[in-house]
C-alpha positions, 0 to 999 in steps of 0.5 A: 326835136324829140318827143316827150315819149322819146325822153321818157323812153330814154329815162326808162332805158337809163333806169334799166342800165342802172340795174345792169339790164336792157329795156325790153322792146316796146311794141308798136301797139304799146307805143300807140295805146300806152305811151300817150304824148300828153301823159308822158309830158305830165310825168316829165313836167313832174320830174322837172318841177320836183314833184317826182324824183328817181330813187335808186335805179328805178323807183319813183318818189312823189311828195307823199312821204308814206308812198309804197314803192312805185317803179318805172321798169323791172324784170329781166329784161326790164319792162315798163310798169304800164300802170305807173304811167297814168298814175304818176301823170294823174298825180302831177295833173291834180297838183299842177292843173287842179290846185290840189295841195301836195300834202293832201295826196297819197300815192300807193297806200299800203294794204292797211290803208286799203291799197289805194292807187291815188287819193286826195284827203282832208286833214282828218284823212277822209278820202275826198277823191279816190283814183284808180289807174289802169294800163289801158282804157278798155279796162276802165270800161270793165271796172265801170260796168262791174263796180255798180253790180255788187249788193253791199260791200264785197269785202276785201278780194284780191286783184288780178281778174276783172271781177276781182279788180272791180270788187277791190275798187267797190270795197275801197269806195265803201270803206272810205265813202269817197264822194268822187272817183277818178278812173285813169288810163293812158290818155283817159280821165273819167270823173264820177260823183259816187252815190252809196246805197245797196249798190254803188252808183256812178254819176259822170261829171265833166271834171273833178272839183278844183282844189279851192272847192274841196279845201275852201279854207286851204290845207294846213297840216302833214300828210294824213293816213286814210280814214276807214268808215265804220262797217256798220254803215253798210248794215244800215244801208242794207236795212234801208234797202 
């Protein structure tokens, strides 16, 4: 009997074939670090219950109607999108295991909504949980160490370097005042309660609140857009020290 990893690799190979390409070889290191059986099982569960669907040759759609493009593989030869694996797995887990409403989850928000990987919102668009996905757990260590070092809002830097990635995350947190942060990587989930002052403070928690705690009266409405907090809040925090 094949594993869920085998099933997912076959799915990725099928996507590559639809693009008229071959899937690039997957190294043993990537198989051991980035292709985690439990995580791929969550993704395949999402495909099985309709939370995830394939659109076109290689794009994955969630139930977020405003989702930006998320692809399984791209390039020549086609390489797996390693960041998408923990992102999609976490999306399925929040719905299936934590009871989060489908309509409350946003995946890959556009730049005018801060470019957030994954967010759980209330009906007014306030971010309750902000999630960041990375291809390997070691990157989460860097984010965790750096995001608490910035004095005030680092504004809107670009991603691509450890410091830049951490500044983007800090900016997303300050702009939304999300009370919870979820860092995800293959086989890794780290949840935090977030405190805001001159610097951001991260307080590890065993797990995120269940859906019934974040939406005590349920969720009744369409999928909202992300609400930004007014910039003056940061000025007030700096003045308060």
